N, C-alpha and C positions, 0 to 999 in steps of 0.2 A: 321216729323214736320219741318216747314220751318225755315230757319235761321233768317227770319225777325220777327219770333214770340218769340223765346228764344235765346238771344244773350248775350255776355259778359256784356253790360251795364245794363242788367236786374238784375244783382247781387244786386246793391244798392236799386233798387225800390222794389225788393222782400222782403226787410227788412221792408218795410212800407206797409200801407194799402191804399196808395194814388191811386186815379183813374188816375190823371195826375201828372207826376213827371218830372220836368225840373231841370237840374243841370249844372251850368257853361256853359250855351248856349252862343256861340259867333258867330256872323254873321257880315261879312264885305262886303260892296258893293263898288267896285272901290276905296278902301282905306278908306272909311267911315265906322267906327265901329258902326253898328246899334244896336247890342246887345253885351254887354261887361261883360259876366259872369253872365247872368240872371239865377236865381234859384227860383223855385216856386213849391209848391205842392198843390194839390186840392183833397179833400176827396170825396168819392162817395156821391152824393146827396147834395153837398155843393154849395152854391151860393157865388161868389166872384166878387167884383167890382174892376176894374182896372182903375186907374186915372193917370194923369201925363201930363206934357206939351207936345206940339207938338214936335215930334222928339225923344220922350222918349223911343220908341221901342215897343209901344203897338201893332201896326199893324204887325210889323215884328214878334213879339211873336206869334200872331195868325197864321201868314203865316207858321211858323215853325211847329206849332201843326197840321195844316191841310195839310202839305206836299207841300205847294206852294213854300216854301223856305227851302233849305237844309242847316243846320248850318255847319260852319267850324269845330267846335268842340263842345263837350258837350253831355249830355245824355237827351233824350226825350222819356219817356216811358208812355204807356197808359194801364190802367187796369193791371198793374204789370207784363205784359209779352210781350207787343207789342212795338218793337223799331220803333218809328215814323220816325227816321232818315233814315230808310232803305225802307220805303214804299212811294208809290206815292199818289196823292190826292184821286184817286178813291178807292184805297185799304183802306186808312184811313177813308174815309166816310163810307165804309162798316163795319168798326169796331164799328161805332156808335158815330161819331163826326160830328155834324152839325154846319154850320156857316151861320149867317145872316149878310149881309153887311148893311151899313148905308142906302143906297138907296134900297127901296123894289123892288123886281123883282117877279111879279106875271103874270099869263096869263090873261090879261085884257079883252079879248073877251069872256072868259069863266065865268060861274057863280062862286060864292064863293065856293059852295059845290063841283063843278067840279074841282076847283083848289086843294082842299083837296084830292079828289078822285085820281087825276093824281099824287099826291105826295105820296100816301100811299105806305108803304113798303110791298113788296110782290114779287112773282116770276116774273122775267124779260124775260124769254126765249120765243122762238117762240110758244111753246105749250101753255104757259100761255096766250099769246095774242090771239092765235087761239080759245081758249075756253072761252075767255072773262072773265078772272079772276076778273078784276075790276068791271065788271057789276054784279058780285055775292057778292060783299062786302056788308055786312049788313049796312043799313042806320044808325043803332045805333052807329057804330064805327065813322062814319063821324060826326054824331050829337054830340058825346062826345068831339071831337076835336073842333067843332064849339062852343060848350058850354064853353070849357076852354078858347077859344080865344074871347069870348063875341060876336060872330057873328051869332048866331042861327037865329036871325030875318032877317039877310041879306043873307041867304043861296042861294036864287034864284036871287040875284042881280048880274049883271056883275061886275067883279072886278074893271073895269074902273070907275064905279060909286061910289066907296068907297072914303072916305076921306083919307088924307095922313096917319093919325093914324090908320085907319081901315086896310089900305093896309099893314102897318107894322104888325098888329096883324094877318092878313091872312098869311103873310109869316112865322111868328112864328108858326102858326098852321100847315103850310106845312112842316116845320122842324119837328114838333111833329109827323106828319104822318109817318115819317121815323123811329120813335121810337128810338131816339138817347140816348146814355148814357150821353153825354156831348153836351151842346149847347153853342156856342160862338156867342155873340150878340154885334154888333158894333154900338154904339151911337143910341140906339133905339128911343130916344125921341127928336132927332133933328127935328125942324120944327113943333113939336106938340103943341096943345093948352094945357093950364094948366089941363083941365079935362082929355084930352087924356094921358097926362104925368102921372097923378095920376092913371088912369086905367091901364097903362102899368106897373107901379110898382106892382099893385095888381096882374096882369097877371103873371109877372115873379116870384113873391113870390109863386103863386099857382103852377107854373110849377116846381119850386125848391123842391116841396114836393116829386117828383118822379124822378127828373133828376138833374144832376150837371149843373150849369149855370155859365158862365163867361161873365160879362157885362163890356164893355169898354164904359166909359161915362165921359163927362165934366160937366154935370149939377149936382152940388153937392147936391142940394135939392132932386133931384131924387135919387142920391146915398144913401142919408140918409133914404129915404123912403123904400129902398130895405131892410134895416136892416141887412146887412151882413158884413162879414169881408172885409176890403179894403186893396188893395196893390197899392202903389204909385211907378211908375217907373220914373227914371230920367237917361238920358244918357246911356240907354241900360241895366240898372240893377235895382234891387229893392232898393228904397230909404227908404221906411217905410212901415210897415204892422201892421194891428190891427183893432180896432173898428174905426168907422168914427170919433168919438170924439178924440181918441188918435192920429190918423193920421192927422186930421185937426189942432191939437195943436202942432204938431211937427215943431219946428222952421225951419228945413231944407225944409219941404214941403211948409211952408208958404213962404219961400224965393224963391224957384224955381218955384212954381206953384200957390198957392192960393193968394199970395201977388201981383201977376201981374195983 
């Protein structure tokens, strides 16, 4: 068994049922302390909204979870046994952690259905390519993802013809095609219409029935619509955590974030 799977930092996380376990994570860039003892746990199947002012450490936290940034110190465990601090981005993605950035990245010259087909989790070797594995995928599997993403009626449209919101949903669908245990979603409703924002909240709530989801967002009305636990970061650490009502009423959160 690899040392990246069971290591000393796993001792603490094995005492919990957390899917994601971050403890005292510290990251410094050229003297700037981006994370200053960040600790956070996420249960399997939980949806969590992360809020906070610019520079609070939200992006750096996601970079640590996905292997883009290696912390100076601290524990980062996934699924109770995988030490994320010892794995690269490819290995972490293979564990079942998918990330969606704020700007959607889709194959615009391909149809919506083909975008999902290209993203589907499956064999990647030369033999799989030779025998056309993706050509044998049942249409029902693609349809199920398109149904979840609300894009069934657009399956034959080039992705380039979709609205901004629809492209966001398509990229979320492409993440779902990888069958992740955890989705990290960065500001999904930026630039969306009110109707698209409402539909996105519905989409993420639907996804959270079967997957853990972390949503970084500034739109507080959207965060409220998610109906999940909220964590507010400030200066690289957790400032407050709880329901949207309790966090919004916290004087410290009002001072550093909501009151601005």
